[in-house]
N, C-alpha and C positions, 0 to 999 in steps of 0.2 A: 504494500500500500504506500503511495507516495507521501512525501513530506509536504505539508501546506502550512502557510502562516496567514493569520489575519491581523489587521490592525484596526481597532475601533476608534472612532473620533466622535466627540460630543461638543457641539457648538456652545459657546458661552452665551448665557441669556442676556448679558449686557452689551457685549461688543461683537459677538459672532465668531470670535477666534476659537481655536480648539482648546478645550479643557484638557488637563493632564492629571493623572493620578499622582498624588504626593506620597512617595514611599514612607511607610511608618505612620500614616495618617489615613483615616477613613473619610477622605474628601477629595474632590477634584478642584483644581485651581487654574485660573487663567493667568498666564505670565505677562499679559499686556495690561489688563485693567485690574488684576488681583481679585477678581470676583471668585468666591468659593462656593462650592456646591457639595453638601454632605452626601455620602453614599448610604442609602438606607440599611439599617442594621436590624437583626432580630435577636431575641433573647437566646441564651445558651441552650435552654431546653428545646426550643423550636429548631435551633441549628443542628443539634445532635440528631433529632428525629429526621430532619431533612437530609442529613448526610449518610443515611443508611446505604449500605452497599447493595449491589445488584447480583442476581444469580448468574454465576459463570456459565452454566450449561445452557440457560435460556439465551444468553448472548451468543454463544457459539452456534446454537441452532437457529440463530437469526429470528428469535421469537420475542425480542424486546419490542415494546410499543414504539410507534413512529415518533412519539414525543422525545424519545431518548436519542434520536438520530438527527444529523444535519448534513448539509452538502456544501462544498466550497469549490472554487476554481483555482487553478495553480499555474505557476510559471516554473521553468526548469533551468537549473544550473548545470552546464555541461562539465564543469570542473570537478565538483564534489558530489554531483548527483542529487542534490537537494531540490525539491519542488516547493517553491515559495509563493505565497499569495500576497500581492501588493494591491494598492488601491486601483480601481478600474481605469483611472486616467494615467497611470504610470506605465510607460512602455519599455523602460529599461532602468536598471538599478544595480546596486552592488549586493552580492549575496552576503547576508550577515554571518554565514558559516565559514566562508573561505576567502572573502574579500574579492571575488572574481565578478566581472560584469555578467549579468544575466539579461535575457531578452524575454519578452512575453510569449506565452504559449497558452493553449486552451486545454481544457479537460476538467472533469469534475471528480470529486472524491466524496463518497458518502461514508460517514463514520459516526461512532458513538460520541455524543456530546460530553464535554467535561462536567463532572459532578460538583467539583469544588476547586478552589484556587487558594494558593498560599501567597498573599500579597507581598510585594516588595517591602522590606524594612530599610535597606540601605539605599541612599540616594546615589546618583551617578558619581558625585564628588567623593563620597565615602568609599565607593567601590574602586574609584581610580586610585585613591590613596593606598588601599589594600593591595591593588595590583602592582603599583609602582614599588611598594616596599618588597613585594615578592620578587619582582624582576631584578631589584638591586642585589638580591641574594643569589642570583644565578651566576656561578663561576664560568668563565670561558664563553660567555655569550658574546655575539658580535656587537661591536660598538654601535652599529645601526639600530640594534634593539634598544639600547639605553637612550639613544637619540629619539627613537619612536616614543618611548615612555615619557621623556621630558617634554617633547613638543606636541605630539598628537594625543596619544593615550585615550582616544575616544572609545567609548563602550556602547554596545547595543543592549538595551534591556529586552530580554526575551522570557516568555513563559514556556517552559519545556514540558512536554506531556509525560506522564508517568501512569503506570498501572499500580494500584495498591491492592494486594491480595489478602484475603482472610481465608485461612485454610486450617482444618483440623487434621493432624497426621497421627498415624499409629504405625510404628515400625517394628518389625521382628528381625532379630539379628543373631548371628553366630560369630564366635571369635575366640580369642584366648586372653587369659589374664596372666601377666608376668609379675612374679614376686622376686625381689632381690634377696640373695643370701650370700654369705661370705665364707671363703675357705682359706686356709693357710697353705701357701705353696713355698716349697724350698727350692731355691735356684741352684744353678750349677756351681756357684761359688760358696754354697753352704748357707747363705743368708735366706731368711724367710720373709715373705711378704703376704699381705692380705689381698685376695683377688675377688672381685665381685662377679657373681654369676646370676643367671635368671632362671627361675623355675616356672615353666609354663603349664597352665591347666585350661581345660575347655571352659567356655562361657557361652551362654545364650540367654535371650530374654526379649522383653518388649519395652519400648519407650514411646511416650506420647507427647505431643506438643501442639499448642494452639498458636498459629501464626496470625498476627494482626497487623494490617497495613504494611505488609512486606512490599517494599518499593522496587519496581523495575522500570528503568527509563524506556519509554515507548518510542524511541527515536534512534536512528542510525547516523544522524548528522554529526554527533559528537562522540569522541572516544569514550566507551563505556567505563574503562578503567579510571579515567580522570573524573567522570561524574560520580562514580562510586566513592571516590575520595572526597567529594564535596559533602558527604553525609557526616553527621546526622542532620535531619530536618525536624523541626518542632511542629508536628502535624496538629497539635492542640490549637494552633493558630489558624487552621483552615477556615475559610469562609465559603458560604454558598457561592457557586459560580455566578458572577455578574460581569457583564461587559464593561462596567464602570472601572474595574480594576485594570482593564486592558488599555484604557485611554492613554495614548502616548507610547504604548509598548506593542510588541508583536507577540502573538501566541501561536506556537507551532502545533500542528495537528500530528497525531501519532503516525508513525511509519512502521512500527512493529505491531502486527496484528495480535489480538487478544490471546489466541492459542499459543503463538510464538512467545509472547510475554510470559505465559504461564510455564512454558518449558524452561525459560531463563529463571523464573521464580523457583522451580523445582531444584535447579542447581544451587541456588542460594539456600534453600531449605535443607538440601543434603549436607551442606557444610555444618549447619547447626545440629542436624540430626546425628551426624557422626560424632560431634562433640558431646552430645547427650549420651550416646552409646558408650563412649570412652569413660565418661563419669560413671555410668551404670556398671560397666565391667569392673572398674576399680583396679586395685593393685598398683604396681609401680610402672608397668608398661602395658599397653593394650595392642592387640592385633584384631582387626575387623575382617572377617572372612566373607560374610554376605549380609546384605540389608535388603529387606522387602518392605516397601512403604505403601500404605493405603491412604488416599486423600479423600476427605469428606467435607461436606458443607462448604464447597468452594464458592467464594463470593469476591467481588471486586468493586473498585471505584476508579474512575478516570479523573486524574488530578492534573493541575497545571502548577508547576513549581518555578520560582523566579531565579534567573541567573543574569548577571551582567557578563558580556562577552566581547572580546576584541579579536579580530582576525588580522594577523601580521604576515606579510609576504616577504620571504628572504630567499634570494636566488631561485626564483620561480616556484617556490614551494610555500604552502600556506601553513601557518602555525596558529593555534587557537589558545587563548587564555580565558579562563572561566572563573567568575567570582560568584559564590553562593549569595544570592540577593537577600537572604534572611540572616545569615551568620557572618558573612564576609570571608569565609574560607576560600582560598585560591588554589587552583590547579591549572595545569596547562602543558602544552607541548613546547619544546624549546629547541632552537637551533644552536649548533656548536661552532665556535670560531676556531678552525684548525690552526691558523697562524698563531693565535693566542696559546693554544695547547702546545704547539711546537716550541714556542718561545719559553713557556714555563718548563718544558722538559729540558730544553737547552740550558736554561738558567739553573735548574737543579743539577745538571751534570757539571756545570762550571763550579757550583758550590762544593760538590763532592770532590772535584779535582783540587780545589783550593784547600779544602779540609785535609785531604790526603797529603798534599804538599807540606802543610803546616805540621802535620803529625810526623812526617818523615824528618823535617828539620829538627823537631823536638827530640827525635830519637838519636840524633847524631852526637 
């Protein structure tokens, strides 16, 4: 399923300019006349009720009601493969994922609507400060990257799609429990030493776990390993989906279908299940021979989570820097300056030679 993006605009009631959502605040603001418009809020009890998850199997069987679906139109980036939706009057623009130019295309995408949104807390200025601090810590980065951070440093505010899964699991396993014991061993020289050994015994059993809001990024536009390291997210701050929060930002539609997302979720669940099994086996070491897991009461939500992102091109290759729009945690790809690395290696060799020479002089 292709990647799409939408950008919602709300006209100011006083001057007609576009209102913009203010990160960390439940309001829209006009940068021209400073008019403010609050975003309607509901009480916590009503919010919890409205944020109930949907049945996974109904969604896979395409049995969800039409009210849970929407349709968008897309444009295509030939460089990174992203399909992005811009305003109808935009005929060319820069791809927010790889900084390459894109041209308009036609096509529709029908998908599940977002259920909830995690509004931005960090302003662009705050995110820029976080990113610049992170970039300064990159050793052997090209000088052009530092110049980019000082001069441009522009960030795109994006809401990225996620699947949040609720799953009850029950796993049956077999394995072995290792218990340490020590023996005294006499060496060939007649001296004795204590040597640790492991006694293994068979183990089997069952473990159960209820996974709640297990997050899987529903996009292939960003490196999954980097976005994993943006976690954790505070989902207690989720709000009912409202286009008001998107004012001035873009929201990407999912490109990872729900069943594919569930397979990725299974991989994440397997990590935790194996950790549970090791604790259940006990002992000093554990070996897991087999695991059979049953999944029950599978439910999901479609969420939009906030990131600030910059795409930087170096030697015809695109690098992305991502800032968690809620916590400020930074991750990204980075280019290496091989001349700087070569210079550092050469400098290190020179220092070693000098140190060796001084040591030789001292020994005379």
